[in-house]
N, C-alpha and C positions, 0 to 999 in steps of 0.2 A: 855475747858474740851471739848470731840468731842459726838453730840446728840447719843443718843442709839433707834435706828434701828431696829424693828420690824415686820417680819410682816402674816398680817393674811391671812388667808387660808382658806371659808368655799365657799359655792354656795348655801349661807342661806341670806341674803340681813338686814334679822335682827339680826342673828348672827356676820353677820361681827359689825354692828354695835354699837350693847353691848357689844363686844369685846371691839372694837376701845374707843366706853364710857372711858371702866374699865382700858385700859395698857393709854390711855392720860391724864389720870386723873395721871400718876406718872412722866406726860412731856418728857413718852419717842414718838418716829417720827414713827407713824404707816404708814403700807403701806398695799395695800388690794389684791386679787386676789381669783377672783370667779372660778377657777379652776386646778387643777391639770399641765396643760401646760403654762396655764398663771406663776404660779407659779413659774411652774424653768424656764419661759419665765425672771420673774423679778430676780429670784435669778443672770443669766448667766450676766444679762446687772449689778445686783450693789448684790455687799450679802450683806442682814443684820447681824445683831446680834444674832437675835431669829427668827425662825420662829414658829406660833402657826399654827397647822395643821387639819383639819376634817378629820375623818376619812372616811362618808361615802359621797364624791363624784362622780357623773357621769363618762362616758367613762376612769376616770384614779382617784384613790380610794386613800386616806391621806398614804396608806402602800406604793402604788410601786413610790409616791411620795420620800417618806423615802427614797426608795432605793435606787429612780437615785439619791438625795443628795449625798448620804453614796457614790455612786460609784464614783462620784466625787472629786478626788484629794482638791483638793480648797474647797468643799466642808464639808469632810468627817467629821470634829468638829463642824457644825455649831450646837446650840444649837435643837433638835426640842421637841418642843410641844404636843401633841397631845392629840383631842376632838374627843368623841364618847357617842352615849344617848345609845347603846348596853352593854349589859351585860359587863363591868367593867373588870371580872375574865377572859372572854377569853381575849375580844381586849385586856387586855396590853401587854400579850404574843406573842399573834402576833404585839402588839405597836413595844416590847421591840426587838421581836425578827428582824424587819423592819430596826433597828438603835435609833427611839423615845429616845429621854433620859428619858421626862416624861410622864407621863400621867392621864388626868381630862379624869373626867364622864360629864353630865349633867345633869340636864342643871349646868352649870358657877356656885363655889361658890367665890364672888369677893375674899376675904380675900386669900383663898389658890392659885388663879389662882394667884396673885399677888407677892404672896409667893414663888410659887416655878418657875415663872419669873425672880423672884429678885434672888430667892439662882441659878439658871443657869447657869445666865452672872454672877452670880459668878463668878461664878465654871469656866466656858468661858476667865473670866478677867483671872481669874491665870493661866490655861489651852496657854493663848494668855504672859504672862507675861512668862511662864515657856519655852515656844518655841522663846522669844525675846533671854532670855539669853542664850538657847543654843544656838541658832542662833549666840550670841556674844561670847557663847567662842569657835564656831568652828569657827569665825571668827580671834578671840583671839589665838586657837593656830594653823590656819596658818600662821598669823603671826608671833609667835613662829618659826616656821616652817621654815620658811623663814628667821629671823632674827638668827639660830642656824645655815640653811647653809652661810649665809651670813662669821656670823663670824669663818665659818670651813675656809669657805676660804680662810679670810683676816692670820689665823692664817699661813695657808697651803702657803701664800703669805708672811708672814712677817716671816714665816721657812730660804727659801726660799730665802729670801733677807738678812735674819742677815747669810749665810753662804759670801755673801760678803762687807754686809756694815755694817760700827754701831752700833749697836740696837738701838737707840734711830732716825738714819737717816732712819733707815728700817719702823720702828713702825709711823713716821711724812708720809710717802711717805704711809703706807696701811694706816692711818687713816685720812690723808687729799682724800685718792679717784686716786694720783697722779702716778700710774703705768705705764701709759701713758710716764712717764718720761722714762723708760729701753727699749722703742722700739728703733730701730737703729737709730741713728742718729750721725752727725758727731760734733763733737768738740776739743777744747784744751784741755787736761791736762799734768797735769806736777808726773813723775812716777818716782817711786821710789823702784831699786831692790838689795834687799838682799839678799845673798850667805852666808849660815856655810859653810866654807870651813873646809878640813879635814871630811869630815862627816863619806865618805867614809871609811876613816882609822877605824875610833869612831868605825862604827859597826864590824869592820873586828875584832879589838881587846880587843874592855868591853865583859862584859855579857852585855844581850840584858834588864833586867830590868836598871841597870845602865845608857845605850842607852835611856831611855825611861825618865828617870827623868832628866839629864840632858839638852834632848831636853822636853820636858812638863815646865823646869826655864826659855826657852830659849821661848819658844811660848809661855812660858803665860805676861811674859816682855814685847818685843813686839805687841802682842795681843791687853794691858791696853794701850801704845802710841799711835797705830792706830786708838784707839777709842777716846778717847782724842782731837789728834790731825784732828777727822772728815776726816779720809781717805778710800779711799771704798777696798776690798782684787781683786784682779785681785788670782793671785795665792797662796797656804797658801800648800808648800810638807814641809816636813823634815829638809832639808836643803839650800830652795830657797821660800821666798817669798816676789811675785809682790804689788807694793802699787799705786793708783792713787789717783791725786785731782779733783777739781775743776768738776768731775760728779759722780752721777749722780744732789749730792746736790751743785751750785758755791759754791768754796770757795776764799776770799779777796785774790789773791796776791800766787796763789798755789806755782809755784817754793820758794817764802820761804818759807811757810808750808812745802813743801816735806824739805827740804832741816834741819828747825830744827828737825823736827822727824827724822832723817839723825844723826844727831848733837846729842839729846837728847840717844838714841836708841845705839850710838857709844860708851857713856859715861857708860850705863846701861849695856853695853856688854864687860869694864872691868870690872865695879863690880861684875858682873856675874860671870867671870873667878877667879876673886880673891879667890867666895866667894864655886864656884867649887876645886879650891886647900884647901880650912877652909877642906870642908867634905871630902877630899879625894882624887879627880876624875882626878884632872889635866888633863883634856882633851888635847889635841893640835891643837883645835881649834879658828881658823880665821874669823874675818869680811871684808864683801869685796861688798862697796857697790856702785852701779848705781845710775846717778838721769835726768832726759831728759826731755825736752818740746816739746808737737811739737800734730798734731791734728790729730786724729783716727777717726774713727767709731766705738761707740759701744754700746752695746747691751745686752741681755738677748742670751746666747747661753748655746746650746747640746744636750741634748733629752728629752722624758717624761718623768719626775720623777729627774732627775741629770740638771739640764742648772744654769751656772755661768754667773752673768755679767763681757762680755770681752773688751777690747776694743784691735782694729785692728791697724794698720799700723805700718808708717816707724820706729817712737817714741818708740816702743815696740820694735822691733829690734833692736835699737840703745843701748836704756836704757839697755839690758844684754849683749853689749860686752864690755859697758861702766866698768860697772863692776864686768867681767871678770880681764878688765891693770888696776882697783884699788887695790894696793900695801892692805899689812894689815895696817888697821885704817886711810885711804882713802875713800876720797868720793867723786867722780870722777863726773862730769859732763856735759853739753852740755853747748853748745854758747849761745844760746834763753834760760837755765835758768838762769846760771851767768849774761845775762844782766838784770834781772828783780830782783834779789838782789841788798840788801843792800850796799853801800862801807864799810860799816865794818863788811862786812856776811867775813872779814877773805877766799879772795879766790883768787886761784894767777893761771899763765898759770902753765898745764902743757905738751904741747904743742901738735904737732900733732898724731893724733891714724891712722894706717891707717890701714882699713879693709879689708885684702887682698883676699878673695873668692869673696867679693863686691868691688872689686873694688872705694874703695870708705875711704875719710879717711875724722873725722873731728876735729876742733881743742876743747884741751878737758882745763876744768879747775878742779884747786883742794882744798880740807880744809881739811887738817891735824886735829890734835886729836894729 
C-alpha cells in the first residue's frame, strides 16, 4: 500500500517537531516547510495527501498559501488543516473562506489532530475513488460511443452488402473486417443471366396487384436458391436477374455451381407455373438462361448512399447475349463454362452464335430441361 504523505507548514521549529512526532506515530510520512513559499515549492515538486498549515507566518500567511493551493487545478481538492493560536471563532471563518477543510486551535490536542487528519484522509480517499470511478465511467462511455459508432458502420456496411451478397457472405465479410475484398480487382467469375420473358405483356394485360404477386413468387424462390448456392447478385430487376460466382468469396468450380443453380431454378420455375395456373393466374411467361465464364473487374460502383457490387468485362456482355439466344427451357453457355463441367452434365453443342453488332461469334452449348 502506498504510504500517506503529509506536509507540515510552520515557521516555528518547536511546532514542527511536535506535529511531526504526533503524525509519525501513525506511520504517516511527514515532510516539513518553514514558509509559505517553501510549502508551495514542495507541493509543486510532489503533491502530498494532506497539508497541516499554520495561519501566522511571515511574508505569506497560511490563508494566502491555502488560496494558492485552491487556485491550482491539480491541488484544488488537496485536504488542508489550518492551525492558529488566535481567536478560533474569527480565524475559523477566515480559514473556511480561504478554502481550508478543517481548523484546529493551538495548543494542539493530539487526539483531536489525529482524528481530524484521519477523517480528512478518509474523505479524500472517497473523493479520489469517486474521481477514479468517474474517469472509468467516462472511458467506458467513450469506448461505448466508439463501439456503437463501429456497430452502426458495420450495420450500414452489412445492409449495403446484403443488396448484392448472400446474407451469410455479407455478415462474414463485415465480421472479419474483409471489406478490402470489395475494392476493384480482376478475377475469373461465372455469370448466370436469367430473363423472365413475357413480362411486358403481363404488366399491360394484368392488374398491378396480380403482377406483384407473380413477381414476388418468382423472386422469393430465386432468392433462396441464390443464397443456397452462394451466388452474388449484380442486378435484380423485375424481369432480369444477374448472378455471378467465385467473388468476393471463392467457390469450388464456379461454372458447375452456376449450372446447378440454373438447373434447380428451371425446375422450380416449371413448378411455379403450375401453381400459378392453379391459382387462376396462368401468365404467359417463360425463362431464358445464359451462363458464361471469364475474367472481369469487380468492385463497388455507384454513388453515395447507393452502391452495388458489380462486374465489368466482356463476359458480362457475352452472358446477356447467350441468355437472349436461349430458347424457353434451355440453359445456354459458352465454351469456357462447358469445359469445366462434369462429363455427365448433359451438355450438347448448340453451334456458333453470331453477335452481328460486334462482328463476333462464339461456340455455344446447351442443357435442355
